[in-house]
N, C-alpha and C positions, 0 to 999 in steps of 0.2 A: 655470532647471535643470530637464531632462525628467524625467517619472515613468516609470521601469521595474519591471515584474514580472519577476521570475525563475521559470520553472516547469521544474522537475527531476522526471526518470523515473528508473527503475532502470538505465537506462545510466551514470547518473554514477557508480554506487556500484559498476560494474564496476572503475573507476580506482582505485577504495580496496582493490580485492581481493577483495569482497564476491560470495558466490555469484550466478550467472547463473538465470534463470529456468529453464532446460535443467537445470542442477544441481539444483535445488530439487525439479524435477519428476521427475528421476532417481532422487533418494533417497526420494522418496514413494511412486512407484510399486513401488521395489524391498524399501521397507520395511526394509532392512538396520540392523541394530542397534534398531529400534523397538520399544519395548514399553509398555503401560498400567501406570500407578500407581493404588494405592488412592483419589490425590486427582482422579480422572477425568481427570488429563490425560497424554499421551503423549510419551516422552523416547528419546533417541538413547545416552544414558551408561550404562554397565552398571548392571542392577539392584542395590538394596542387599543388604548379605551376608544370607541367610536369607529372603531376600522372594522368592515365587514369582509373578511377572507372570501375568494373567491370561491363558491360553494360547490362547483362540479369538478374540480380539480382532483382532490384526493380521492373521492369517491370512484370517478372514471380509471384513476391510475391502480387501486387497490382491484378493480375488476379486470384491468390489464394483467397485472400481477398474479391473479387469480388462474387466467387462461394461460400464462406462460408458465408455472407453477405444474399444471397438470402435463403440459408439454413435456418438460423436464424433469418429472417424475417417472413417465413414460420412458424417455429414453435412457434415464438413469436407473430405471427398474427398483425405486424406491418403496420401501413400505409405506402403507397410506399414513402412518404418523410421522415419516421422515419428511423433511422439507428441502427443495433446493436452497443454497447459500443465497445471500443477496449479491454477491458477487455474481453467481451463474445469473442468476436472473437478470443482471445488469448486462450481462453479455448477450444474451437472450434480447432483450429490449434495443441494445444497441445495435444488432443484427436486423432487428426488423425495421428498425427508423433508417438505417444505411441503405435498405433493400429498396424501401419505399422512396427515398430522393435520389437514388444511385449514387450516392456519394462511394458507398462500394459495394458495386454491382454483383449481386450473388442467385443466379436463377434459382439455384437448389430451396431458396428461402423463400422464392415465391409461391408456393403452394401454401406455406404457414401463414404468410401474410392473406392472401385470399380469405383462408379460413378464418382468420383474427377478423378480416373487414365484417365476414356473414355475421359473426358472433357478436360483434361491437359494434357494429353500423348504428342500431338503434340506440344504442346511447349516447353514441357521439352526434348523430341528430338530437336528441334530445337535450346533451349539453350546449348544441351550437345555438341552442335560444335566447342565452344568457350572452352570446358573442358570436352573431352570423358567420359563418364561414372559418371560423378559427380552427374547429377540431377536425382532424383526419388522424389515420393510422401513424403517419409520420409524426405529427405533432405530438400525438400519446405518446411515441416511442422515445422522442426526444424528453419530453416531459418528467419520464418515468426514470431516463437515467439522471436527470437533474434530482429528481426527489430521491433515488437511492442515496445519490453521492452527498446532498444535503444532508439527510438524515445520519448518515456514517460519520461525516466531518463533525456533527454537531457532538454527537456521545463522545467522539474519539477525542473533541477538545477538552474534556474535562480532566479536571487536575487528578494525576495519580495519587492514588491512597500512601503508597510506598514506592520507594526505590530503591531499597536495603539489599534484596536478592540481585538487582541488576548491576549495582554500585561492586559487590562483592566480584563478579563476573568480569567487570570491567577491570577492577584493580588487576586480577588475574590475567586478564589479557595485556595491561600494561606492564605489568613486571617481565612478560616476555620479550615485548615488541620494544620496551626501552622508549616509550614515547610517540614511537612512529607506527606505521604500518597503515590498516584501514578496517572502519567497522562498516560494514554493509546491510543497512538494514531495509526492510521490505513494509516498513510499519508508517503508518501516516501520524500517528500521535508526538507526545513531546515528552514521553517518559524517560526514553535514551539519554536527552539533553539536558533534563534536570537531574537524573544519574551522575553523568559527566559532570554538569557544575557541582554536586553535593560533594565530590570526593574531590573537586577541585583541579581536574586533568583537563589540560589545554588542548583545543582541538578546532580544525577547520572545519565547516560545514559547506563551502564554497559561497559564502555571504560575507562580507565587508561591514561593518558596523558603521553606520553613520549617525544616529542618535541611541538612545536607550530603547527605542521603540521600533527602529526600522534597520534592515541592513540590506545593502544592495548586493544581487547578484553578482559575484566576482570570480568568475571559473579559474583566472590565474592563481587564486589560492590555494586550488587543489594540486597544485605543479609543487609545492613544497614537499619533499620528499623526508624532511627531518619532522615535519608536522603529521599530527595523527589526522587521518583524513575519516570525516562521518559522510557516507554517502547514503543517502535516502532517495534510491532509486526509483521509488514509485510516488515521490513528491510527500507533502507535508501539509498539515491542517493550517500551518500557520505562513503559506507562501502564497503571495498573490501577486497580481499586475497591480500595478501603482501609476496613477498620472500626476503630472504637474497640474494645478489646477489654473484657470482663467488664462491659458495659451491659445493661441491661434493654431501653431504647428501642433501636431502629436508628437509626446515624448512620454512614451510610458517605458518602465523598467520593470524588471522583476524583483520582487523584494520580499525578505521575511519580515513578517508584522509581529510583533509582541501580543501574545495573546491578552485581548480584553482591552487593546489601544481602540481609541475612536479611529473607524475606518476613514472617515470622512473629514477629519481634523488633525491630518499629520504634518509635522514641519521637517524640513529637511535641515542640515547644517546652517546656510546662511538665510534661514526664516522663511524660505519659499513654503508655501503650502502644497500639499500634496494631497491625493485620496487613492483611495484603493479602486481601481478603474472595474474590476467584477468582484463583488463578493464570495464567489466560489472559488473555493482553494484550489490550488494547482497539484492535483492528486490523481493517481490512475487508480480505477475503479473497476472491476469487472474479472475477467480469465484470460482467454487468447486476444481480445481486443488490444490489452497492454502489450502486445509484442509490435502493434502497428505505431505505439507511440514511443518506442525504445528509439526512433530515429528522428524525434524531432523537437525542438527547443530544448529546454534545459536538460532532457532524458537523455539525448546523445549524449551529451558529455558527461554525465553521470553514469551511465552503460560502460561507457567507455574507460573513464578511470576504476571501475570496478574490474573490465577485463584487464585492466592493467595491473591491480592491486594482486588481482589472483596470480598473473604469469609471474610475478616478482615474489612469488609466496613459495614456501616450501611445505606448508601446512595450513590447513584450514580447520575451525572449530565450528560448527553450525549448532543452532539453539532455537527451538521455536519455530521452525520452519518444517512444513509438510512436504515437501518437493512437488508443489502443485503448479508453480508458475514455469512453462515450457521453454522461456527465454533463459531464466536461471538456471533450470536444468542441462540446457545445454551447454552452457558455459561452466558447470561444474565436472562434467563427462568429460569434455574437454581437456579440463585442467588435470583430471585425475589421468586420464589416458596418456597426456603427452610425455609423462615422466614418472617412471617407476619407484621414485624416492618420494612422491607425496602421499600424503596422508590426511586423508579426513576424517575429524572426530564430530560425531554427532550424538548431543545431549539430549534424550527423550526417554520418558518412563515406559514407553510399551513400542521397543523396535520392532516386534512384529507387526502390530497395527499400523506403525508408519510406514514400513515398507508394503503392507497391503493396500495402502490409499495412496501410496505414491505413485505420480505418473510412471509409463512405461521406461522413458528414458533411466530413470532411477531403479525402480524394482525389479528390472529384468537382469539388472547387473549386481543386486545387493548381495546375492551371496557369494558370485563369484569375487567381488572385490573382499568381503569378509575371509574368503578362503586366501586371496592373495596378500592378505594383510595391507589392505589399501584403504580400508574402511574398519574404523572400531567406535564403539558405541558406549555410551556412560548411562545405563537404565534408570535414570534417576530425574526426577522433576527440579528445575534448577532452585526451586526452595530448599529442597534435599541436602544442595550441596555445600559444602564446606570451603573454606580456603584453599585445606591440602586438597579435596577433591579438585577444585578447581585448576589448582597447580599443576596436578597431575593432568588433566584434559587438553593443557597446553603444552604438554611434553613434545617435542618436535619428532621422536623418535619413540614409540611405545615398545617398540619390539629390538632393542639392541642386540645386533648379530644374526637378525633374520637371514642375512645371505640369500642363498637359492630362494627361498620362499616369495621375495618380492617379485614382480609381475614383470 
């Protein structure tokens, strides 16, 4: 039985009615309905009755994003109608904050910070009339990252409108893998989990259920080879740090919390009260900054298990991923080039556009891989694929008898 890994990106969630990168970006740069709570998170719902949101935060962030957008548009040579994505803006804001605080010292970013201070210092001084000494460029960079992450997690926490097409994909995958293998997803939403539940496919995501509302991080559960593993290598909207209430000693643990559960009134099986320590979920936003996080906390384990699953696989099926993550791309290149019998199947309606927008690690090898029959493309949207199409996509050797054509 062939071993197959399934790699999914945000394009899969579009079939479930989740917002696109462009839609999230538009929300972020418009700031429509956004406000900051005293819990230091940004919300899109109406403020609580009698609560006056901090008036300076969102306008300041929008001014900062406008300046960053001009920098990004100039670098990427975007047309005036185009907009850098919210992930690209997050990466820029993160670099500015890290340079200002010397968290990751980068002298090359210093001229940009100096320019931004000249542009924004009048606004920062004006905002500081509400809270003397609070605002500076480092603070603004941090707040902007929090703002982008919060708005993204807010809209990605919405319930999918359908999981029908994802369910068909999962059935085809499980028919080949006989219940084992790994599904690697770069998505933060829970559409995939809902699809797995809808078709009653058992799996482990690295969390062990304590109650209906809370599951504790248990990395050992990912070592069971017979179980289907779901690896959310960029985190999830329902992952949080949880703290046991009313204890003198710190007792935090990582947990998956049911969406909609009361974060401040959680109970463990023994009746102990717990609460979410930080309302901001554990998820990676941005571009190249994600690579720095692959070596920390939960992400180190997840990326290791991703690499492990890849090395055990003879075939890889990719759907909804634009080949823009340098860390993921590096793993894919190493996997393909390490064994001439490995084949990557890519489901995408426009392969030429996909190749053109992919990062160089993939785009520069694309034609060679096609020629050497190391990659094949299914040129359709996920919604256009029926059970027969999907079964063929998971075939381990689409070119029987290719012999010397192999790389």
